[in-house]
C-alpha positions as CSV (number, residue, x, y, z in Angstrom):
1,M,39.9,68.1,19.4
2,K,41.9,71.2,20.2
3,K,39.2,72.4,22.5
4,V,39.1,68.9,24.3
5,L,42.9,68.9,24.7
6,A,42.9,72.4,26.0
7,L,40.2,71.7,28.5
8,F,41.9,68.4,29.5
9,L,45.3,70.2,30.1
10,T,43.6,73.0,32.2
11,C,41.8,70.4,34.4
12,V,45.1,68.5,35.1
13,V,47.0,71.8,35.7
14,L,44.3,72.8,38.2
15,L,44.5,69.4,39.8
16,A,48.2,69.4,40.0
17,G,48.1,73.0,41.4
18,C,45.9,71.6,44.4
19,S,48.8,68.9,45.1
20,S,52.0,69.7,47.1
21,G,54.1,70.4,44.1
22,G,55.4,66.8,43.3
23,A,54.8,65.1,46.5
24,G,54.2,61.5,46.2
25,K,56.4,61.3,42.9
26,E,58.6,58.3,42.7
27,P,62.3,58.9,43.9
28,A,63.4,59.3,40.3
29,A,61.4,62.5,40.0
30,S,62.3,64.1,43.4
31,N,65.4,66.1,42.7
32,G,64.4,68.1,39.6
33,N,66.0,71.3,40.9
34,S,69.5,70.1,40.9
35,G,69.7,67.7,38.1
36,N,72.3,65.7,39.8
37,S,70.2,63.0,41.7
38,D,71.7,59.4,41.9
39,S,68.8,58.2,39.7
40,G,70.0,60.6,36.9
41,S,73.6,59.0,36.8
42,K,75.0,58.7,33.4
43,A,73.5,56.0,31.1
44,E,74.3,54.5,27.8
45,E,70.7,54.5,26.3
46,I,68.1,57.3,26.3
47,T,64.7,57.8,24.7
48,I,63.4,60.9,23.0
49,W,59.9,61.8,22.1
50,A,58.9,64.4,19.3
51,W,56.4,64.9,16.6
52,D,56.7,65.8,12.8
53,P,58.9,63.4,11.1
54,A,59.9,65.8,8.4
55,F,61.1,68.5,10.8
56,N,61.7,67.6,14.5
57,I,62.4,63.9,14.1
58,A,64.7,64.8,11.2
59,A,66.4,67.4,13.4
60,L,66.9,64.7,16.1
61,N,68.5,62.3,13.7
62,I,71.0,65.0,12.6
63,A,71.6,65.7,16.4
64,K,72.0,61.7,17.0
65,E,74.5,61.6,14.3
66,A,76.5,64.5,15.4
67,Y,76.5,63.2,19.1
68,S,77.4,59.6,18.3
69,K,80.7,60.7,16.6
70,K,81.9,61.7,20.1
71,N,79.8,59.2,22.0
72,P,79.8,56.0,19.9
73,D,78.7,53.9,22.8
74,A,75.5,56.0,23.5
75,K,72.1,54.5,22.3
76,I,69.6,57.3,21.2
77,N,66.1,56.0,20.6
78,I,64.0,58.6,18.7
79,V,60.1,57.9,19.1
80,E,57.6,59.8,17.1
81,F,54.1,60.6,18.5
82,A,51.7,63.2,17.6
83,Q,52.0,66.4,19.5
84,A,48.5,65.6,21.1
85,D,49.6,62.1,22.1
86,I,52.7,63.5,23.9
87,I,50.9,65.9,25.9
88,Q,48.2,63.3,27.0
89,K,51.0,60.8,27.9
90,L,53.0,63.3,29.8
91,N,50.0,64.4,31.8
92,T,48.8,60.9,32.4
93,G,52.1,59.8,33.7
94,L,53.1,62.9,35.6
95,N,49.7,63.3,37.4
96,S,49.6,59.8,38.3
97,G,52.9,60.2,40.1
98,T,54.8,57.6,38.2
99,T,57.6,58.1,35.7
100,K,57.3,54.7,34.2
101,G,57.5,54.7,30.3
102,L,58.2,58.4,30.1
103,P,61.2,59.7,28.0
104,N,64.4,61.0,28.9
105,I,64.1,64.0,26.6
106,V,60.8,65.4,25.3
107,L,59.9,68.2,22.9
108,I,57.3,70.6,24.3
109,E,55.6,73.4,22.4
110,D,56.6,76.9,23.8
111,Y,52.9,78.0,24.4
112,R,52.5,74.7,26.6
113,A,55.9,74.7,28.4
114,Q,54.9,76.6,31.5
115,S,51.8,74.4,32.1
116,F,54.3,71.5,32.6
117,L,57.1,73.3,34.4
118,Q,54.7,74.9,36.9
119,S,52.6,71.9,37.5
120,Y,55.3,69.3,37.7
121,P,58.4,71.2,38.6
122,D,60.3,68.3,40.3
123,S,59.8,66.2,37.1
124,F,62.2,68.1,34.8
125,V,65.9,68.7,35.2
126,N,67.4,72.1,35.9
127,L,69.9,72.5,33.1
128,S,71.3,75.9,34.2
129,D,74.8,74.2,34.7
130,K,74.6,73.0,31.1
131,I,73.0,75.6,29.2
132,K,73.6,79.3,29.1
133,A,70.3,81.3,28.6
134,E,72.2,84.1,27.1
135,D,73.5,82.0,24.2
136,F,69.8,81.9,22.9
137,A,67.3,84.5,21.6
138,D,65.8,86.3,24.6
139,Y,62.3,85.8,23.6
140,K,62.6,81.9,24.2
141,I,63.8,82.2,27.6
142,G,60.5,83.1,29.1
143,P,58.8,80.0,28.3
144,T,61.7,77.6,29.0
145,S,62.9,78.9,32.4
146,L,61.0,78.9,35.9
147,D,62.1,80.8,39.0
148,G,65.4,81.9,37.4
149,K,66.3,78.2,36.5
150,Q,66.8,77.2,32.9
151,Y,64.9,74.0,32.2
152,G,64.5,74.0,28.4
153,V,67.0,73.9,25.6
154,P,65.5,76.4,23.2
155,F,65.2,75.0,19.6
156,D,63.4,76.5,16.6
157,S,62.5,80.0,16.0
158,G,58.8,80.9,15.2
159,V,60.0,84.3,14.0
160,T,57.5,85.7,11.7
161,G,57.9,87.6,8.3
162,M,55.5,89.1,5.7
163,Y,55.6,87.1,2.6
164,V,54.6,89.2,-0.4
165,R,53.8,88.7,-3.9
166,K,55.9,91.3,-5.7
167,D,54.1,91.0,-9.0
168,Y,50.7,91.7,-7.4
169,I,52.1,94.6,-5.6
170,E,53.5,96.2,-8.6
171,Q,50.2,95.6,-10.5
172,A,48.5,97.8,-8.0
173,G,51.1,100.6,-8.4
174,Y,53.3,99.8,-5.4
175,S,56.9,99.0,-5.1
176,I,58.1,96.4,-2.5
177,D,59.7,99.3,-0.6
178,D,56.1,100.7,0.0
179,L,55.4,97.7,2.2
180,K,58.5,97.7,4.3
181,N,58.2,98.8,7.9
182,I,54.6,99.8,7.7
183,D,51.8,99.6,10.4
184,W,48.7,97.5,10.2
185,K,46.5,100.4,9.3
186,Q,48.7,101.2,6.4
187,Y,48.6,97.5,5.5
188,I,44.8,97.6,5.4
189,E,44.7,100.6,3.2
190,I,47.2,99.2,0.8
191,G,45.1,96.1,0.8
192,K,42.1,97.9,-0.3
193,V,43.9,99.4,-3.4
194,V,45.4,96.1,-4.3
195,K,42.0,94.3,-4.2
196,E,40.5,97.1,-6.3
197,K,43.2,96.9,-8.9
198,T,44.1,93.2,-9.0
199,G,41.1,91.5,-7.6
200,K,43.4,89.6,-5.1
201,H,42.9,89.6,-1.3
202,M,45.5,90.8,0.9
203,I,45.6,88.0,3.4
204,T,43.8,84.6,4.0
205,L,42.5,84.0,7.6
206,D,40.6,81.2,9.5
207,P,38.2,83.0,11.9
208,N,38.6,80.1,14.3
209,D,42.5,80.4,14.5
210,L,43.8,83.5,16.1
211,G,47.4,83.2,15.1
212,L,47.4,86.7,13.7
213,I,46.1,88.1,17.0
214,R,49.0,86.3,18.9
215,M,51.5,87.8,16.5
216,I,50.1,91.2,16.7
217,I,50.1,91.3,20.6
218,Q,53.6,89.8,21.1
219,S,54.9,92.5,18.9
220,A,53.9,94.8,21.5
221,G,55.2,92.8,24.4
222,S,51.8,91.7,25.4
223,W,50.0,88.3,25.9
224,Y,46.6,87.0,27.2
225,V,48.0,86.9,30.7
226,S,49.8,89.3,33.0
227,E,53.5,89.5,33.2
228,D,53.7,86.8,35.8
229,G,51.7,84.5,33.6
230,K,49.3,83.6,36.1
231,T,46.4,86.3,35.7
232,P,44.3,86.6,32.5
233,D,44.7,90.1,31.1
234,L,42.0,90.7,28.5
235,A,39.6,93.5,29.5
236,N,42.3,96.1,29.8
237,N,44.8,94.9,27.3
238,A,45.4,97.9,25.0
239,A,47.4,95.8,22.4
240,L,44.7,93.1,22.4
241,K,41.9,95.6,21.9
242,E,43.7,97.3,19.0
243,A,44.5,93.8,17.4
244,F,40.8,93.0,17.6
245,E,39.8,96.3,16.1
246,L,42.5,95.8,13.2
247,Y,41.2,92.2,12.7
248,K,37.6,93.4,12.2
249,E,38.7,96.2,10.0
250,M,40.2,93.6,7.7
251,M,37.3,91.7,7.6
252,E,35.1,94.8,6.8
253,A,37.5,96.0,4.2
254,N,36.9,92.8,2.1
255,I,40.6,92.2,1.8
256,V,40.4,88.7,3.6
257,K,40.0,85.4,1.8
258,L,38.7,82.9,4.5
259,N,40.0,79.6,4.9
260,A,38.7,76.7,7.1
261,D,41.8,74.8,7.6
262,W,45.5,74.3,6.9
263,S,45.1,72.7,3.4
264,Q,42.8,75.7,2.4
265,F,45.3,78.2,3.8
266,I,48.2,76.6,1.7
267,A,46.0,76.3,-1.4
268,N,45.1,80.0,-1.2
269,I,49.0,80.7,-1.2
270,N,50.0,78.4,-4.0
271,N,47.1,79.0,-6.2
272,G,47.9,82.7,-6.2
273,D,44.9,83.8,-4.4
274,V,46.6,86.2,-1.9
275,V,49.0,88.9,-2.0
276,T,50.6,88.7,1.5
277,V,51.1,86.0,4.1
278,P,52.3,87.2,7.5
279,T,53.2,84.2,9.5
280,G,55.9,82.1,10.9
281,N,59.1,81.3,8.9
282,W,58.2,77.8,8.8
283,I,55.9,78.5,5.9
284,T,58.8,78.8,3.7
285,P,58.9,75.3,2.5
286,S,55.1,75.6,1.6
287,V,55.5,78.8,-0.4
288,K,58.4,77.3,-2.3
289,A,56.4,74.2,-3.2
290,E,55.0,76.0,-6.0
291,A,58.1,76.3,-8.0
292,S,56.3,78.3,-10.8
293,Q,56.2,81.3,-8.5
294,S,59.9,81.6,-8.1
295,G,61.1,85.2,-8.0
296,Q,57.7,86.4,-7.5
297,W,57.9,86.5,-3.6
298,A,59.7,88.7,-1.1
299,I,59.8,88.5,2.7
300,L,59.5,91.9,4.6
301,P,59.2,92.6,8.3
302,V,55.7,92.2,9.7
303,P,53.7,95.4,10.3
304,K,53.4,96.9,13.7
305,L,50.6,98.5,15.8
306,P,49.9,102.0,14.9
307,Q,48.8,103.0,18.3
308,T,50.2,100.8,21.0
309,P,53.5,102.0,22.3
310,N,56.6,99.7,22.0
311,S,55.1,97.7,19.1
312,V,57.9,96.4,16.8
313,H,58.3,95.0,13.4
314,A,59.2,91.5,14.9
315,T,57.1,88.8,16.6
316,N,56.8,85.0,16.9
317,L,54.3,82.4,16.1
318,G,54.9,78.9,17.3
319,G,58.2,77.2,18.1
320,S,59.2,74.5,20.7
321,S,62.1,73.6,23.0
322,W,63.8,70.3,24.4
323,Y,63.4,69.3,28.2
324,V,65.1,66.6,30.2
325,M,63.0,64.6,32.5
326,N,64.3,63.8,35.9
327,I,64.5,59.9,35.5
328,P,67.3,57.6,35.1
329,G,69.5,58.6,32.3
330,S,69.1,62.4,32.8
331,E,72.8,63.0,32.8
332,T,73.2,61.5,29.4
333,A,70.2,63.3,28.2
334,A,71.5,66.7,29.6
335,D,74.9,65.9,27.9
336,F,73.2,65.1,24.6
337,L,71.3,68.3,24.5
338,A,74.3,70.4,25.7
339,E,76.6,69.1,23.0
340,T,74.2,69.3,20.2
341,F,71.1,71.9,20.4
342,G,72.8,73.6,23.2
343,S,76.1,74.5,21.3
344,D,76.8,72.9,17.9
345,V,76.9,75.7,15.5
346,D,77.9,73.4,12.6
347,M,75.0,71.1,13.4
348,Y,72.7,74.1,13.1
349,Q,74.0,74.8,9.6
350,K,73.2,71.2,8.6
351,L,69.7,71.8,10.3
352,L,69.0,74.7,8.2
353,T,70.4,73.3,4.9
354,D,68.7,69.8,5.2
355,I,65.4,70.6,6.8
356,G,65.0,74.4,6.9
357,A,65.0,74.7,10.7
358,I,66.1,78.2,11.8
359,G,67.5,77.8,15.4
360,T,67.5,80.2,18.3
361,L,71.3,79.7,19.2
362,K,72.7,83.1,18.5
363,A,76.1,81.9,17.5
364,A,74.4,79.8,14.7
365,A,73.4,82.9,12.8
366,G,77.0,83.6,12.0
367,G,77.4,80.4,10.1
368,E,77.7,80.0,6.3
369,A,74.2,78.5,5.8
370,Y,72.5,81.4,7.3
371,S,74.0,83.8,4.7
372,Q,73.0,81.9,1.7
373,P,70.9,83.9,-0.9
374,D,67.7,82.2,-1.7
375,E,66.9,82.6,-5.6
376,F,63.1,81.7,-5.0
377,F,63.0,85.0,-3.0
378,G,65.0,87.1,-5.5
379,G,68.3,86.2,-4.2
380,E,67.6,87.8,-0.6
381,Q,69.5,86.4,2.3
382,I,66.2,85.4,3.8
383,V,67.6,83.5,6.9
384,N,70.0,86.2,7.8
385,N,66.9,88.5,8.0
386,F,65.0,86.0,10.0
387,A,67.8,85.7,12.3
388,A,68.1,89.6,12.9
389,W,64.3,89.7,13.4
390,T,64.5,86.8,16.0
391,A,66.8,89.1,18.0
392,E,64.1,91.7,18.2
393,I,61.1,89.6,19.2
394,P,59.6,90.9,22.5
395,R,59.9,88.6,25.5
396,V,56.6,87.6,27.0
397,N,55.3,85.1,29.4
398,Y,52.9,82.7,27.8
399,G,51.8,81.3,31.1
400,I,49.8,78.1,31.3
401,F,46.4,79.1,29.8
402,T,47.2,80.3,26.3
403,Y,44.9,77.6,24.6
404,A,42.1,77.7,27.1
405,I,41.9,81.4,26.9
406,E,42.2,81.4,23.1
407,D,39.1,79.1,22.8
408,I,37.1,81.8,24.8
409,M,38.6,84.3,22.6
410,V,37.6,82.8,19.4
411,V,33.8,82.9,20.5
412,E,34.2,86.5,21.6
413,M,35.9,87.4,18.3
414,Q,32.9,86.0,16.4
415,S,30.4,88.0,18.6
416,Y,32.4,91.2,18.1
417,L,32.5,90.6,14.3
418,N,29.0,90.2,14.6
419,G,28.2,93.7,16.3
420,K,29.1,93.2,19.9
421,D,30.8,96.2,21.5
422,I,34.6,95.6,21.8
423,D,34.8,96.5,25.4
424,Q,32.0,94.3,26.4
425,A,33.4,91.5,24.5
426,L,36.8,91.8,26.1
427,K,35.1,92.2,29.5
428,D,33.1,89.0,28.9
429,A,36.2,87.1,27.9
430,Q,38.0,88.3,31.0
431,A,35.2,87.0,33.3
432,Q,35.2,83.7,31.6
433,A,38.8,83.2,31.7
434,E,39.0,84.2,35.3
435,A,36.2,81.5,36.0
436,Q,38.2,78.8,34.1
437,V,41.6,79.3,35.6
438,R,40.3,80.0,39.3
């Protein structure tokens, strides 16, 4: 399904790119650069689309409650769809030139945001007069802005950490300090010793999911595309090449426990089969779900690349942001976001306390909830740490082809693991990507 959706989105993007950038749209979607069209006058009722009832929908309900205290006459309709359904509905509506049935506010994953902004620029409201980009983590501004205009309200942080089983590390003769601020080569060497002495794998990976590759290359300020986000950058991408080589080295070192899907990934963690889990902070509730392991875990900065310059111990995996569509009600929608996700520090404390959402509004990190110790992780102020690492994440342009290119990369990764020359694998991936996005 992922591949079908990625191909569908790519085709729609290419089709839209051949049009006149929004020509033929309904009048309601004709003034996205100002956000002040007559059709966007303030309304009493708006509709918001998002996915994940336990996280995004829960966050919206908290924001709705906060907004309603100051705006009791506003009616906020929150509608849950699967992310794939939102993508399909947006593309179908926007590509057909009609805004009928579309929401006032929509949640879009950061990896996909530029696909919509670049393909349908007139359909989203410029929020530059409502949102200050400098109020948010710098790395979130890349996917949420276009041509110097701020279209998205950054939401959750996909900041990563390396979750570590302290007991396994100690059994292997290491201390937790031995894993602080290491590079991926050192990580692999430690993993070999841990496997030998404890029988436990250092990491669990799904070979069809290149999330680890994304994490590694963004730590060096690199991505699958050039800095402008428009041209595939695979064949001569030093960070990507090093990431591929490290991935294969992990596999050959026999420190990887394979998984085939999310449920196996979580089971490998909760069953005590792996020593570390380098991934986004959104994994915290799943780790804590195994209450018997309380006190056995720590969270450290992720390793960095040993050879590629500028690689840091901070990166991102996932995350999404809010967008206002240029249809009637856009003024109320923009006001809702500005007063809640765009500025409400107290609300962000409740988001963290109630649903575990770490926001990217810088001021939120100074709140009381962010400094609370977590006994499951030995009393560490883990959210404070995540907030600090968020500020260090390199800013990259995800462009509009992340998933389409990654489908190509998955195939070439398998070929490389099976003996194909690394330079040839990346060269072939480059050629395929260029052919697909042409």
